[in-house]
C-alpha positions in Angstrom: -44.9 8.0 17.9 -47.9 6.9 15.9 -48.9 3.2 16.2 -48.8 2.5 12.4 -45.1 3.5 12.0 -42.5 0.8 11.7 -39.7 1.2 14.2 -36.1 1.0 12.7 -33.2 0.7 15.1 -30.1 2.2 13.6 -27.1 0.4 15.3 -23.8 1.6 14.0 -20.4 1.9 15.8 -19.9 5.1 13.8 -22.0 7.8 15.4 -21.9 10.1 12.4 -23.1 7.3 10.1 -25.9 6.5 12.5 -26.9 10.2 12.6 -26.9 10.4 8.8 -29.1 7.3 8.4 -31.5 8.5 11.1 -31.8 12.0 9.4 -32.4 10.3 6.0 -35.1 8.1 7.5 -36.9 11.2 8.8 -38.1 11.8 5.3 -40.1 8.6 5.3 -43.3 9.1 7.4 -44.0 5.3 7.5 -41.0 4.7 9.8 -39.5 6.0 13.0 -35.7 5.7 13.3 -34.3 5.2 16.8 -30.9 4.5 18.3 -30.3 1.3 20.3 -30.4 3.3 23.6 -34.0 4.5 22.8 -36.8 2.8 24.9 -38.6 1.9 21.6 -35.6 0.0 20.2 -36.8 -3.1 22.1 -39.9 -3.1 19.9 -38.1 -2.6 16.6 -39.0 -4.8 13.7 -36.2 -3.6 11.4 -32.5 -2.7 11.8 -29.9 -0.9 9.8 -26.5 -1.9 11.0 -22.8 -1.2 10.6 -20.7 -3.1 13.3 -23.7 -3.4 15.6 -23.8 -4.4 19.2 -23.1 -8.2 19.3 -26.2 -8.5 21.5 -28.5 -6.9 19.0 -30.9 -9.8 18.9 -31.2 -9.8 22.7 -31.9 -6.0 22.8 -34.3 -6.2 19.8 -36.0 -9.6 19.9 -38.8 -8.7 17.5 -36.7 -8.1 14.4 -38.1 -9.2 11.0 -35.1 -7.9 8.9 -31.6 -6.8 9.4 -30.0 -4.7 6.6 -26.3 -4.0 6.5 -25.4 -0.4 5.7 -22.8 -1.8 3.2 -22.2 -4.3 0.5 -20.5 -6.8 2.9 -22.1 -8.4 5.9 -19.0 -9.9 7.7 -19.3 -7.1 10.3 -22.6 -8.5 11.6 -22.7 -10.7 14.7 -22.5 -14.4 14.2 -25.8 -14.8 16.0 -27.6 -13.2 13.1 -26.3 -15.8 10.8 -27.6 -18.5 13.1 -31.1 -16.9 13.3 -34.1 -17.1 11.0 -34.0 -13.3 10.5 -33.3 -12.4 6.9 -30.1 -10.4 6.2 -29.8 -8.0 3.3 -27.0 -5.9 2.0 -26.7 -2.7 -0.1 -25.9 -2.9 -3.8 -25.1 0.6 -5.1 -24.0 1.3 -8.7 -22.0 4.3 -7.5 -20.3 2.1 -4.9 -19.1 -0.5 -7.3 -18.0 2.2 -9.8 -16.0 3.8 -6.9 -14.4 0.4 -6.3 -13.5 0.2 -10.1 -11.9 3.7 -9.9 -9.8 2.6 -7.0 -8.8 -0.6 -8.7 -8.0 1.2 -11.9 -5.8 3.6 -10.0 -3.9 0.7 -8.5 -3.5 -1.1 -11.8 -2.1 2.0 -13.5 0.1 2.7 -10.5 1.9 -0.6 -11.1 1.5 -0.9 -14.8 3.1 2.5 -15.5 5.8 2.1 -12.8 4.5 5.0 -10.8 5.4 3.1 -7.7 9.1 3.1 -8.7 8.9 6.8 -9.7 7.6 7.7 -6.2 10.3 5.7 -4.5 13.0 7.2 -6.8 11.7 10.7 -6.0 12.5 10.1 -2.3 16.2 9.7 -3.1 16.3 12.2 -6.0 17.0 9.4 -8.5 16.1 10.0 -12.2 15.3 6.8 -14.0 13.0 6.1 -17.0 11.3 2.7 -17.2 9.9 1.1 -20.4 6.2 1.7 -20.9 4.0 -1.4 -20.7 0.8 -1.4 -22.8 -2.5 -2.3 -21.2 -2.9 -5.3 -23.5 0.1 -7.1 -22.1 -0.5 -6.3 -18.4 -2.2 -9.3 -16.9 -4.8 -8.4 -14.2 -6.5 -11.0 -11.9 -9.6 -10.3 -9.9 -10.3 -12.5 -6.9 -14.1 -12.5 -6.2 -16.6 -12.3 -9.0 -19.8 -11.2 -7.2 -21.5 -7.9 -8.0 -18.3 -5.8 -7.4 -15.7 -8.2 -8.7 -17.6 -8.9 -11.9 -18.0 -5.2 -12.6 -14.3 -4.6 -12.0 -13.2 -7.4 -14.2 -15.6 -6.5 -17.0 -14.7 -2.8 -16.9 -10.9 -3.5 -16.9 -11.4 -5.9 -19.8 -13.2 -3.2 -21.8 -10.2 -1.0 -21.3 -8.1 -3.6 -23.1 -6.4 -5.4 -20.2 -6.2 -9.2 -20.3 -8.3 -10.1 -17.2 -8.7 -13.3 -15.3 -11.2 -13.9 -12.5 -11.4 -16.4 -9.7 -14.4 -17.3 -7.6 -15.6 -20.1 -5.4 -18.1 -21.3 -8.0 -18.2 -21.3 -11.8 -18.7 -17.9 -13.5 -18.9 -16.7 -17.1 -18.1 -13.1 -18.1 -17.6 -11.7 -21.5 -13.9 -10.8 -22.1 -12.8 -12.4 -18.8 -11.1 -15.8 -18.4 -12.8 -17.3 -15.4 -11.4 -19.8 -12.9 -13.2 -21.5 -10.0 -12.4 -23.4 -6.9 -9.2 -24.3 -5.1 -8.1 -26.7 -7.9 -8.0 -23.8 -10.4 -6.2 -21.2 -8.2 -2.8 -22.1 -9.5 -3.8 -21.6 -13.1 -5.5 -18.3 -12.2 -2.3 -16.9 -10.6 0.2 -18.2 -13.0 0.8 -15.2 -15.3 -0.6 -12.3 -13.3 1.1 -8.9 -13.1 -1.3 -7.7 -10.5 -4.0 -9.4 -8.3 -7.0 -7.5 -7.0 -8.8 -8.9 -4.0 -12.5 -8.2 -3.6 -13.6 -11.6 -2.2 -16.3 -11.7 0.5 -15.0 -12.6 3.9 -15.9 -16.2 4.8 -14.2 -18.9 6.8 -12.9 -20.2 3.5 -11.4 -16.9 2.4 -10.1 -15.7 5.8 -6.3 -15.4 5.7 -6.2 -16.1 1.9 -3.9 -13.1 1.2 -0.8 -14.9 2.5 2.3 -16.8 1.5 0.6 -19.8 -0.2 -1.1 -17.4 -2.6 2.0 -15.2 -3.2 4.0 -18.3 -4.0 1.6 -19.1 -6.9 2.2 -15.6 -8.4 5.0 -14.7 -10.8 7.9 -13.1 -8.8 7.3 -9.3 -8.6 3.5 -9.3 -9.1 1.6 -6.6 -7.3 -1.2 -6.8 -4.8 -4.3 -4.6 -4.5 -6.4 -5.5 -1.4 -9.7 -3.7 -1.2 -11.7 -6.7 0.0 -11.5 -7.2 3.8 -8.7 -6.8 6.3 -9.1 -10.3 7.7 -8.3 -11.7 4.2 -4.7 -10.6 4.8 -1.9 -12.0 7.0 0.1 -8.8 7.5 3.5 -10.3 8.3 3.4 -12.7 5.4 2.6 -9.7 3.1 5.6 -7.9 4.5 7.8 -11.0 4.0 6.7 -11.3 0.4 7.5 -7.7 -0.2 10.9 -7.9 1.4 11.8 -11.0 -0.6 10.7 -9.5 -3.9 8.0 -12.2 -4.4 5.6 -9.3 -4.3 6.7 -6.2 -6.2 4.4 -3.8 -4.4 1.0 -3.5 -2.7 -1.9 -1.0 -2.5 -3.8 -1.9 0.7 -7.1 -0.3 1.8 -8.2 -2.7 4.5 -6.5 -4.2 7.5 -7.1 -6.8 10.2 -7.1 -4.0 12.8 -8.5 -0.6 11.8 -7.4 2.1 12.2 -4.0 0.7 11.4 -1.9 1.0 14.6 0.7 3.7 14.6 3.5 1.2 15.2 2.5 -1.2 12.4 5.6 -1.4 10.1 3.4 -1.6 7.0 2.9 2.2 7.4 6.5 2.8 6.4 7.2 0.0 4.0 8.7 1.5 0.8 6.7 -0.8 -1.5 3.3 -0.2 0.1 0.6 2.5 -0.3 -1.8 2.6 2.7 -5.3 4.0 2.2 -7.8 4.4 5.1 -10.6 2.0 4.0 -11.6 4.6 1.4 -11.9 2.5 -1.8 -15.6 3.2 -2.0 -18.7 3.7 0.2 -22.4 3.4 -0.3 -24.4 6.7 -0.3 -26.7 7.1 2.7 -29.6 7.9 0.4 -29.1 4.5 -1.3 -28.7 2.7 2.0 -32.0 4.1 3.2 -33.9 3.8 0.0 -33.1 0.1 -0.2 -34.0 -0.4 3.4 -37.4 1.2 2.9 -38.0 -0.9 -0.2 -37.2 -4.1 1.8 -39.4 -3.0 4.7 -42.3 -2.7 2.2 -41.4 -6.1 0.8 -41.5 -7.7 4.2 -44.9 -6.2 4.9 -46.2 -7.3 1.6 -44.6 -10.8 1.7 -42.6 -10.2 -1.4 -39.0 -11.4 -2.1 -36.4 -9.3 -0.5 -33.8 -7.3 -2.5 -30.1 -8.2 -2.1 -30.8 -10.9 0.4 -27.7 -12.6 1.8 -27.1 -16.4 1.6 -26.3 -17.1 5.2 -24.6 -20.4 4.4 -22.1 -18.7 2.0 -21.9 -15.5 4.0 -22.6 -13.1 1.1 
């Protein structure tokens, strides 16, 4: 290893992802990628992480930057948020468009009663439902960051009446925006489907639960492609059983993989997907990491830096 190379420790609980990131970093001669078990990891100044070892800072005490291999950072150890080390995330246009495609599939699934058609097929029951036009199907997006703003704007361009809710005030063309706990009731009041893409913070943990469902019109649908810890599973099930929720498309769960014995697998009103709504391309993860390494070395502002206080 040459002395002028920057050492990047790639700490991921997914061995395949770690291997792909290391292979992509091999194309950049200015860095040397190592796994946490490598002797040089202790001297690393940079880290690319996906569910890293909670003791990352102990094993790599010289870090100048930690970059998540994802748009979210809730999988990073709490110690990183308490440290002075900058945290950055990945913002990928293809990633957010993938999230939009997933959300649009879910919206159409409930708008066009495909959920009922699938259930009816199981019992060989032929029933035609009235078609609902997009301009009367009310969509709500919880979370108006990079991803949520894109989803809301794209759905609005397709003719849906779209509302958005965020922690702080936002303004988006074609989207009715609500902010803060005091406006959550008004946001929920007329929705046919609510899409969750909130960041995971202590304020949003467990938000997909009975108090939220009770604010929605009876029979509204849920699309959760935010974080599993947003959701209280048994309260989702109870709302589906009572009819307060008409259906759910769920991509993320408090425990993943979803355990075999979890009753949500077989609930007739639920579609389970395996955390597949979208993913950042490894080439983008690595390119943004290399860019931020150069920014650290040149004392320039970092790209996609996380506000540690807010957690995103």
